[in-house]
C-alpha positions, 0 to 999 in steps of 0.5 A: 073229777070234782064232785057236784058240791065242789063244782057249785063252789068253783065259780062263786056259786054260779054254774055253767048252765046259768049262762048257756053258750049261744044264749043271751036271755039270762044276761038280758034279765040281769041288765033289765033288773039292773043287777049290781055287780058283786064279789062273784060277778063283774061287767066289762065293756068289750073295749076292755078286751085288748087291755091285757093288764086290765083283764089280768087284774080282773081275772087275778082278783077272782082267782084270789077270791071265790071265783065267779063270772066276768060278762064282757059285752055289757056297758055299765051305768055312768057314775062317779061313785066307787064300788060295784056298778049296775049294767046299762045295756048290752053292746057286743063286738065283731072281734073273735076272742078264743079260749086259747087267746085268753089263756095266752094272755093269762100265761103272760100276765099272771104268776103263778099260772093257774090251772086252765082245766076249769076256765070256760068261755061262753059266747052270747049274741048281742040282741041288737045285732045277733048275727053280727055282734057277740059278747063273752061270759068268762068263768073264772074258777077259785084257785087252789094255788093262790095268791096270784100276782099281775106281773106287769104291775107287781100287785096282788088283787082280790074282790073287794068293796070296789070290785078289784082291789089290791091285797094288803101284805098280811092278806097275802101272807095269810093266803100263802099260809092257808095253802093246803098240802097235796094229797095223792091217792092210788087206786086201780081203775081197770084190769086186763086179762087175756092172751097176747095176740102174737102168741098162738092158741096153744100157748100157756102164757096169759098176760095179767095187769091193771091200770093204776090211777095216781090222783091229787085230791089235795089243793096244792100242786104235787111236786117230786112225785115218786111211787116206789115198788119193791118185790121178789122174784121176777119184776113186773112189766111196767109202763107209763106214757108220760112218766119215767121208770127208774131201776133202784134195785135189780137182782135175780130174787129182789128188785125195786123201781120207782115211777116218776111223772115228767111234770108235777100233778096239779090239784084234781089232776091224775096220772095213770100207770100200767103194771102187769106180768105173764102167768102160765096156765096149763090146759090140763089143770082143772082150776088155777088161780093167780094174783098180782100184788103191787105194794109200795110207797107214794112220795111227794113234797108236803105229804108224808110217805103213803103206803099203798097196795093194789091187786088183780086176780085171774081164775082159769078152768081147763085153760080158759079164763073165767071172768068174775064181777069187776070188784072181784077182779081187782081192788085195793089192799087195806093198809092194815094188811100191807105189812103181810105181803110184798109185790109179786105174782102168787099162785093163790088168792089172798082174802083181804076182807079180814 
């Protein structure tokens, strides 16, 4: 998730609440004040909507710049001067244009395709015919995989002195060179400790496990991702609905496997993995502790291999699990301590605070 500071920069300083869906008051104020377009604001007539190349050109210019909003349904003042225009009046349309329709237009006209997670469309009523006509506010985020190209024209666009202008060769090269690398992180997000439903109440098997989040906090797509885990003893139970587990080594006292997602991880996107095991708890034991350590390396193109370690703990007394505070059930192992441990289930707690 983006923090509040990043959200403020996503649309060139505009926020979603600046143009609430179903309201036209703010847009009427812009028209009444003759608020001029800018590098983060563009007015478009509804007649521009069917022109896919023109819409791709405008959207591409925002993606390659600071992001911003395109208000569709505002007629501009007629003049022959190049540069930013002033609004004249609101003139809506009766035709419906969904977010999916806009996305299809972009997919077919812009390369590379941007991340659609933060694209938003708010519909607003035409004050002259509020029950019949409407316009659209398209929130275009700043792209972290720029530059983008309008495929039908083979041209890269940015926001410039005349609104949408072609980019020069050196600007394109500078933007490619300025792309940041991906940055993957691993952290535990929730744990599970409890009896399996198919095991009777006298069984001493308890499942322990935790969900691990692999998140791309960088500004570039993470490709060829692999989380490799090595351990001794019996291997974990591991699963992931969208990824693939590959066996690297599978011996009685030594094992290694790698998790690989089926698709690249986009900036600010995440994938989740579950790793767990069964522990045996005897009801006659006054106290018993178990801990699962998961130690490994995280790989992706453009990033050095990153060591990681997470753990989940369980405490039983007379055969019953005693829950602890959330921060004591699971956590991350400090990188300075990773060399002291290996993946596996242990029958004692390890203190990672020192």
